[in-house]
BATIVO-877442 format. One record per residue (C-alpha): x, y, z; residue in one letter; residue number from 1. Coordinates in Angstrom, 2 decimals. Layout:
<atoms>
(atom (X,Y,Z),"A",NUM)
...
</atoms>
This chain:
<atoms>
(atom (23.58,-26.65,20.56),"X",1)
(atom (24.12,-30.30,21.44),"X",2)
(atom (21.13,-32.61,21.48),"X",3)
(atom (19.90,-33.87,24.82),"X",4)
(atom (20.78,-37.49,25.60),"X",5)
(atom (18.11,-40.03,24.71),"X",6)
(atom (16.70,-41.71,27.80),"X",7)
(atom (16.81,-45.52,27.94),"X",8)
(atom (15.02,-48.05,30.13),"X",9)
(atom (15.75,-51.78,30.15),"X",10)
(atom (13.27,-54.66,30.24),"X",11)
(atom (15.17,-57.57,31.77),"X",12)
(atom (18.24,-57.37,34.02),"X",13)
(atom (19.87,-60.71,33.30),"X",14)
(atom (23.38,-61.39,32.03),"X",15)
(atom (23.27,-59.24,28.88),"X",16)
(atom (21.81,-56.20,30.67),"X",17)
(atom (25.23,-55.41,32.15),"X",18)
(atom (26.68,-54.85,28.68),"X",19)
(atom (23.79,-52.61,27.68),"X",20)
(atom (23.97,-50.59,30.87),"X",21)
(atom (27.71,-50.01,30.57),"X",22)
(atom (27.31,-49.01,26.92),"X",23)
(atom (24.53,-46.53,27.73),"X",24)
(atom (26.42,-45.00,30.64),"X",25)
(atom (29.62,-44.61,28.63),"X",26)
(atom (27.93,-42.84,25.71),"X",27)
(atom (27.28,-39.08,25.88),"X",28)
(atom (24.27,-39.69,23.59),"X",29)
(atom (22.38,-41.76,26.18),"X",30)
(atom (21.07,-41.74,29.71),"X",31)
(atom (19.94,-44.75,31.75),"X",32)
(atom (16.64,-43.95,33.46),"X",33)
(atom (15.78,-47.34,34.92),"X",34)
(atom (14.91,-50.97,34.41),"X",35)
(atom (12.23,-53.51,35.18),"X",36)
(atom (12.32,-57.26,35.77),"X",37)
(atom (9.92,-59.88,37.11),"X",38)
(atom (12.79,-61.02,39.36),"X",39)
(atom (12.57,-58.21,41.93),"X",40)
(atom (15.72,-59.22,43.79),"X",41)
(atom (17.79,-59.19,40.62),"X",42)
(atom (16.21,-55.87,39.61),"X",43)
(atom (17.11,-54.26,42.94),"X",44)
(atom (20.71,-55.43,42.63),"X",45)
(atom (20.96,-54.12,39.08),"X",46)
(atom (19.43,-50.72,39.95),"X",47)
(atom (21.81,-50.25,42.85),"X",48)
(atom (24.81,-51.23,40.74),"X",49)
(atom (24.01,-48.79,37.92),"X",50)
(atom (22.35,-46.08,40.04),"X",51)
(atom (19.10,-46.12,38.08),"X",52)
(atom (15.47,-46.57,39.08),"X",53)
(atom (13.92,-49.99,39.73),"X",54)
(atom (10.62,-49.64,37.85),"X",55)
(atom (8.00,-52.03,39.25),"X",56)
(atom (6.41,-53.22,35.99),"X",57)
(atom (6.48,-53.00,32.21),"X",58)
(atom (3.24,-51.03,32.34),"X",59)
(atom (4.82,-48.45,34.63),"X",60)
(atom (7.93,-48.27,32.44),"X",61)
(atom (5.94,-47.72,29.23),"X",62)
(atom (3.87,-45.00,30.91),"X",63)
(atom (6.96,-42.98,31.75),"X",64)
(atom (7.24,-39.74,29.73),"X",65)
(atom (10.97,-39.61,30.55),"X",66)
(atom (11.71,-42.85,28.63),"X",67)
(atom (12.53,-42.45,24.93),"X",68)
(atom (13.97,-45.89,24.11),"X",69)
(atom (13.15,-49.29,25.59),"X",70)
(atom (15.73,-52.09,25.39),"X",71)
(atom (14.09,-55.54,25.44),"X",72)
(atom (16.65,-57.92,26.99),"X",73)
(atom (14.43,-60.85,27.96),"X",74)
(atom (14.55,-64.53,26.84),"X",75)
(atom (14.53,-64.94,23.06),"X",76)
(atom (10.97,-66.20,22.63),"X",77)
(atom (9.49,-63.15,24.42),"X",78)
(atom (11.01,-60.41,22.24),"X",79)
(atom (8.14,-59.83,19.81),"X",80)
(atom (5.34,-59.75,22.38),"X",81)
(atom (7.20,-57.19,24.49),"X",82)
(atom (8.39,-55.19,21.49),"X",83)
(atom (4.85,-54.87,20.14),"X",84)
(atom (3.86,-53.30,23.46),"X",85)
(atom (6.76,-50.86,23.21),"X",86)
(atom (5.61,-49.81,19.74),"X",87)
(atom (2.03,-49.34,20.96),"X",88)
(atom (3.37,-47.02,23.67),"X",89)
(atom (4.99,-44.86,20.96),"X",90)
(atom (8.55,-45.49,22.09),"X",91)
(atom (11.64,-46.52,20.16),"X",92)
(atom (13.05,-50.01,20.78),"X",93)
(atom (16.27,-51.96,20.81),"X",94)
(atom (15.52,-55.68,20.96),"X",95)
(atom (18.16,-58.29,21.69),"X",96)
(atom (18.81,-60.84,19.00),"X",97)
(atom (17.00,-62.82,17.66),"X",98)
(atom (13.86,-60.75,17.00),"X",99)
(atom (11.93,-63.84,18.21),"X",100)
(atom (11.83,-67.57,17.54),"X",101)
(atom (9.39,-67.67,14.61),"X",102)
(atom (9.15,-65.64,11.43),"X",103)
(atom (5.50,-64.91,12.16),"X",104)
(atom (6.40,-63.27,15.47),"X",105)
(atom (9.28,-61.37,13.88),"X",106)
(atom (6.89,-60.09,11.21),"X",107)
(atom (4.43,-58.94,13.89),"X",108)
(atom (7.23,-57.05,15.62),"X",109)
(atom (8.34,-55.33,12.40),"X",110)
(atom (4.75,-54.46,11.45),"X",111)
(atom (4.13,-52.88,14.87),"X",112)
(atom (6.98,-50.41,14.37),"X",113)
(atom (6.01,-49.75,10.76),"X",114)
(atom (2.62,-48.70,12.15),"X",115)
(atom (3.92,-46.71,15.13),"X",116)
(atom (6.52,-44.80,13.15),"X",117)
(atom (9.08,-45.26,15.93),"X",118)
(atom (12.44,-46.95,15.39),"X",119)
(atom (13.29,-50.62,15.88),"X",120)
(atom (16.84,-51.96,15.98),"X",121)
(atom (18.00,-55.52,16.60),"X",122)
(atom (21.08,-56.00,18.79),"X",123)
(atom (23.47,-57.54,16.28),"X",124)
(atom (26.30,-55.54,17.76),"X",125)
(atom (29.09,-57.57,16.15),"X",126)
(atom (28.31,-55.83,12.84),"X",127)
(atom (30.02,-52.80,14.36),"X",128)
(atom (33.34,-54.65,14.80),"X",129)
(atom (35.96,-52.35,13.29),"X",130)
(atom (37.90,-55.21,11.71),"X",131)
(atom (34.98,-55.83,9.35),"X",132)
(atom (35.32,-52.46,7.60),"X",133)
(atom (38.38,-53.21,5.41),"X",134)
(atom (36.99,-56.63,4.50),"X",135)
(atom (33.62,-55.13,3.57),"X",136)
(atom (35.42,-52.47,1.49),"X",137)
(atom (37.49,-55.09,-0.35),"X",138)
(atom (34.30,-57.00,-1.15),"X",139)
(atom (32.64,-53.84,-2.48),"X",140)
(atom (35.65,-53.16,-4.71),"X",141)
(atom (35.67,-56.71,-6.11),"X",142)
(atom (39.19,-57.43,-4.88),"X",143)
(atom (38.41,-61.08,-4.08),"X",144)
(atom (37.63,-61.80,-7.71),"X",145)
(atom (35.19,-64.67,-8.03),"X",146)
(atom (33.87,-65.33,-4.54),"X",147)
(atom (34.45,-68.96,-3.57),"X",148)
(atom (33.91,-69.38,0.18),"X",149)
(atom (32.92,-67.69,3.41),"X",150)
(atom (33.45,-69.91,6.45),"X",151)
(atom (32.60,-69.28,10.11),"X",152)
(atom (34.25,-71.17,12.98),"X",153)
(atom (33.07,-70.55,16.55),"X",154)
(atom (34.65,-73.19,18.82),"X",155)
(atom (33.69,-71.91,22.25),"X",156)
(atom (33.26,-73.42,25.69),"X",157)
(atom (30.48,-73.10,28.24),"X",158)
(atom (30.47,-75.17,31.45),"X",159)
(atom (27.49,-77.29,32.43),"X",160)
(atom (26.28,-74.73,34.98),"X",161)
(atom (25.89,-72.05,32.28),"X",162)
(atom (22.79,-73.91,31.06),"X",163)
(atom (21.26,-73.71,34.53),"X",164)
(atom (21.78,-69.98,35.18),"X",165)
(atom (18.18,-69.43,34.02),"X",166)
(atom (15.49,-72.00,33.17),"X",167)
(atom (15.18,-70.81,29.55),"X",168)
(atom (18.89,-71.44,28.76),"X",169)
(atom (18.20,-75.17,28.38),"X",170)
(atom (14.89,-74.83,26.50),"X",171)
(atom (14.79,-74.92,22.69),"X",172)
(atom (11.24,-73.52,22.80),"X",173)
(atom (12.50,-70.42,24.60),"X",174)
(atom (15.45,-69.89,22.28),"X",175)
(atom (18.36,-71.77,23.83),"X",176)
(atom (21.08,-73.78,22.11),"X",177)
(atom (24.30,-72.75,20.39),"X",178)
(atom (22.65,-72.17,17.00),"X",179)
(atom (20.53,-69.23,18.06),"X",180)
(atom (21.98,-68.16,21.40),"X",181)
(atom (25.70,-67.90,20.54),"X",182)
(atom (26.33,-68.50,16.83),"X",183)
(atom (23.53,-66.21,15.61),"X",184)
(atom (25.87,-63.21,15.72),"X",185)
(atom (28.45,-64.86,13.51),"X",186)
(atom (26.46,-66.31,10.67),"X",187)
(atom (24.78,-62.92,10.74),"X",188)
(atom (28.22,-61.48,9.94),"X",189)
(atom (28.48,-63.91,7.01),"X",190)
(atom (25.18,-62.56,5.69),"X",191)
(atom (26.32,-58.97,6.33),"X",192)
(atom (29.52,-59.54,4.35),"X",193)
(atom (28.36,-61.93,1.63),"X",194)
(atom (24.67,-61.32,1.17),"X",195)
(atom (21.89,-63.91,1.37),"X",196)
(atom (22.13,-67.68,1.68),"X",197)
(atom (19.93,-69.59,-0.75),"X",198)
(atom (20.02,-73.02,0.91),"X",199)
(atom (21.50,-74.71,3.97),"X",200)
(atom (22.17,-78.20,5.32),"X",201)
(atom (22.80,-78.67,9.04),"X",202)
(atom (23.54,-81.25,11.70),"X",203)
(atom (23.14,-80.58,15.44),"X",204)
(atom (24.36,-82.57,18.45),"X",205)
(atom (24.96,-82.29,22.16),"X",206)
(atom (28.58,-83.39,22.62),"X",207)
(atom (29.56,-82.28,26.11),"X",208)
(atom (26.55,-81.20,28.22),"X",209)
(atom (24.70,-84.34,29.35),"X",210)
(atom (21.15,-83.82,30.47),"X",211)
(atom (20.82,-80.46,28.70),"X",212)
(atom (18.09,-80.88,26.03),"X",213)
(atom (19.55,-78.46,23.47),"X",214)
(atom (22.38,-78.67,20.95),"X",215)
(atom (25.86,-77.51,21.96),"X",216)
(atom (27.33,-78.11,18.49),"X",217)
(atom (26.12,-77.26,14.99),"X",218)
(atom (27.71,-78.03,11.64),"X",219)
(atom (26.21,-76.45,8.53),"X",220)
(atom (26.89,-76.07,4.82),"X",221)
(atom (25.65,-72.90,3.14),"X",222)
(atom (25.19,-71.86,-0.48),"X",223)
(atom (25.32,-68.09,-0.97),"X",224)
(atom (23.36,-66.29,-3.68),"X",225)
(atom (26.65,-64.86,-5.03),"X",226)
(atom (27.84,-68.39,-5.88),"X",227)
(atom (30.18,-68.92,-2.94),"X",228)
(atom (29.94,-71.86,-0.55),"X",229)
(atom (30.34,-71.80,3.21),"X",230)
(atom (30.88,-73.86,6.34),"X",231)
(atom (29.58,-73.02,9.81),"X",232)
(atom (31.06,-74.86,12.78),"X",233)
(atom (29.64,-73.58,16.06),"X",234)
(atom (30.06,-75.15,19.48),"X",235)
(atom (30.09,-74.46,23.20),"X",236)
(atom (31.71,-77.84,23.89),"X",237)
(atom (35.34,-77.10,22.95),"X",238)
(atom (37.42,-76.50,26.11),"X",239)
(atom (38.88,-73.98,26.78),"X",240)
(atom (37.40,-72.14,23.79),"X",241)
(atom (38.99,-70.47,20.76),"X",242)
(atom (38.30,-67.09,19.22),"X",243)
(atom (35.80,-66.76,16.43),"X",244)
(atom (37.33,-67.04,12.94),"X",245)
(atom (35.73,-65.85,9.70),"X",246)
(atom (37.54,-66.43,6.41),"X",247)
(atom (36.57,-65.23,2.94),"X",248)
(atom (38.27,-66.72,-0.13),"X",249)
(atom (38.08,-65.71,-3.75),"X",250)
(atom (39.96,-66.32,-6.97),"X",251)
(atom (42.17,-63.26,-6.34),"X",252)
(atom (42.21,-62.77,-2.58),"X",253)
(atom (41.70,-63.99,0.98),"X",254)
(atom (40.80,-62.17,4.19),"X",255)
(atom (40.57,-63.57,7.71),"X",256)
(atom (39.28,-62.09,10.96),"X",257)
(atom (40.03,-63.78,14.29),"X",258)
(atom (38.23,-62.45,17.34),"X",259)
(atom (38.21,-58.68,16.87),"X",260)
(atom (41.32,-58.52,14.67),"X",261)
(atom (42.10,-58.77,10.96),"X",262)
(atom (44.92,-61.31,10.66),"X",263)
(atom (45.09,-61.67,6.88),"X",264)
(atom (44.45,-59.38,3.91),"X",265)
(atom (46.13,-61.03,0.94),"X",266)
(atom (45.20,-59.95,-2.60),"X",267)
(atom (46.74,-60.16,-6.05),"X",268)
(atom (46.51,-56.37,-6.26),"X",269)
(atom (48.77,-55.46,-3.32),"X",270)
(atom (47.91,-52.20,-1.55),"X",271)
(atom (49.49,-50.38,1.42),"X",272)
(atom (46.16,-50.26,3.25),"X",273)
(atom (46.15,-54.06,3.50),"X",274)
(atom (49.06,-53.96,5.95),"X",275)
(atom (47.35,-51.14,7.85),"X",276)
(atom (44.20,-53.27,8.16),"X",277)
(atom (46.20,-55.79,10.19),"X",278)
(atom (46.48,-53.16,12.92),"X",279)
(atom (42.69,-52.88,13.32),"X",280)
(atom (41.09,-54.51,16.32),"X",281)
(atom (42.33,-55.68,19.68),"X",282)
(atom (45.09,-58.27,19.56),"X",283)
(atom (44.05,-59.55,22.97),"X",284)
(atom (40.76,-59.21,24.77),"X",285)
(atom (37.66,-61.11,25.84),"X",286)
(atom (35.53,-62.15,22.87),"X",287)
(atom (33.23,-64.73,24.43),"X",288)
(atom (35.19,-67.87,23.63),"X",289)
(atom (35.62,-69.04,27.20),"X",290)
(atom (32.74,-67.57,29.16),"X",291)
(atom (29.29,-66.03,28.91),"X",292)
(atom (30.46,-62.73,30.43),"X",293)
(atom (33.79,-62.65,28.59),"X",294)
(atom (32.87,-59.74,26.32),"X",295)
(atom (33.54,-56.06,26.07),"X",296)
(atom (30.69,-53.56,25.68),"X",297)
(atom (32.05,-51.15,23.08),"X",298)
(atom (30.25,-52.79,20.13),"X",299)
(atom (26.97,-52.49,22.04),"X",300)
(atom (27.76,-48.79,22.47),"X",301)
(atom (28.37,-48.30,18.73),"X",302)
(atom (25.04,-49.98,17.92),"X",303)
(atom (23.17,-47.95,20.56),"X",304)
(atom (24.71,-44.72,19.30),"X",305)
(atom (23.68,-45.61,15.75),"X",306)
(atom (20.11,-46.06,16.97),"X",307)
(atom (20.29,-42.65,18.67),"X",308)
(atom (21.53,-41.10,15.42),"X",309)
(atom (18.76,-42.85,13.48),"X",310)
(atom (16.14,-41.41,15.84),"X",311)
(atom (17.55,-37.88,15.56),"X",312)
(atom (18.05,-38.07,11.78),"X",313)
(atom (14.77,-39.93,11.14),"X",314)
(atom (16.49,-42.73,9.22),"X",315)
(atom (16.64,-46.48,9.58),"X",316)
(atom (19.17,-47.85,12.06),"X",317)
(atom (21.95,-49.94,10.52),"X",318)
(atom (20.47,-53.15,11.95),"X",319)
(atom (16.73,-53.04,11.31),"X",320)
(atom (14.08,-55.56,12.25),"X",321)
(atom (14.16,-56.87,8.70),"X",322)
(atom (17.91,-57.49,8.93),"X",323)
(atom (17.34,-59.49,12.11),"X",324)
(atom (14.54,-61.41,10.41),"X",325)
(atom (16.82,-62.47,7.56),"X",326)
(atom (19.27,-64.02,10.00),"X",327)
(atom (16.42,-65.66,11.91),"X",328)
(atom (15.22,-67.28,8.68),"X",329)
(atom (18.65,-68.88,8.27),"X",330)
(atom (18.64,-70.08,11.90),"X",331)
(atom (15.21,-71.69,11.53),"X",332)
(atom (16.26,-73.31,8.25),"X",333)
(atom (19.20,-74.90,10.07),"X",334)
(atom (16.84,-76.35,12.69),"X",335)
(atom (14.58,-77.65,9.91),"X",336)
(atom (17.50,-79.26,8.12),"X",337)
(atom (18.87,-80.87,11.28),"X",338)
(atom (15.46,-82.39,12.00),"X",339)
(atom (14.76,-83.63,8.46),"X",340)
(atom (18.25,-84.37,7.13),"X",341)
(atom (17.47,-82.35,4.00),"X",342)
(atom (18.81,-79.23,2.34),"X",343)
(atom (16.45,-76.34,3.08),"X",344)
(atom (15.79,-73.57,0.58),"X",345)
(atom (15.50,-70.03,1.95),"X",346)
(atom (12.92,-67.61,0.57),"X",347)
(atom (14.87,-64.48,1.50),"X",348)
</atoms>
């Protein structure tokens, strides 16, 4: 007998809520019960669009017995405070990345779910990109030889008005800026593939958005614990925007992913599956380079379905609160380095 769908409710109906709603509605494992938002007009529009209930408050949402999972989709610096309330209500939670804007708040969020016994996942949906699987497998098999480099290039474009869609989008305190708002997903993939970074040096600037008091461009150098070195170049200033590129180099192999597609799998030990890997992922499709809504929702669906499986199987989701915390530590170290001009050591 098939399990009943898990019932989701959303806190926040801003830009990213559309992707979550579409993912929930497309999955047979989920059901969208409703949403809440302090912006009542936006909430009403969202509820009508997705044919779900407009719930008047967070308190009312958390009191609902027909809500199993709460998705926290609010500005970055509010995630922990809201997530702690979800845990106290005994519900499972999916929180948008980052888990918050300080390690102390991220730790409080993780501790709340450790105490409640319910599940917490962080929305690092890009980890579910299918093109990553053959690269991850090649790393596990040691096909790169000595690992030398893992570089991340995210040369995107956002117009000036993007930063004025909501007040928080131009506030560092509330979690705005390319380092944590856009690039977070992609140096997270570097950590997912390569393991921890031991130290980082970063420089941040605003190159193309005058009057916006956050960085639109970040350059960073990273030392990985496995001995490799890395470069991060992340920007929302580069018109018209280019797809994300991640490249891993070793003494016996190189792999490159562009957007959602593997474009290079080149190893000394040639294998037929390397050519097959080049067929993985969409050759064309919106991947965020040119606009804030230029994404597809299927990776959100894979992450949400993994959380559903984790709840049913009583296991950890693939992207736990602690995984999100590790990436947050790297983000905060970049800010520290950019402010001080020094290399910053990470504790891990």
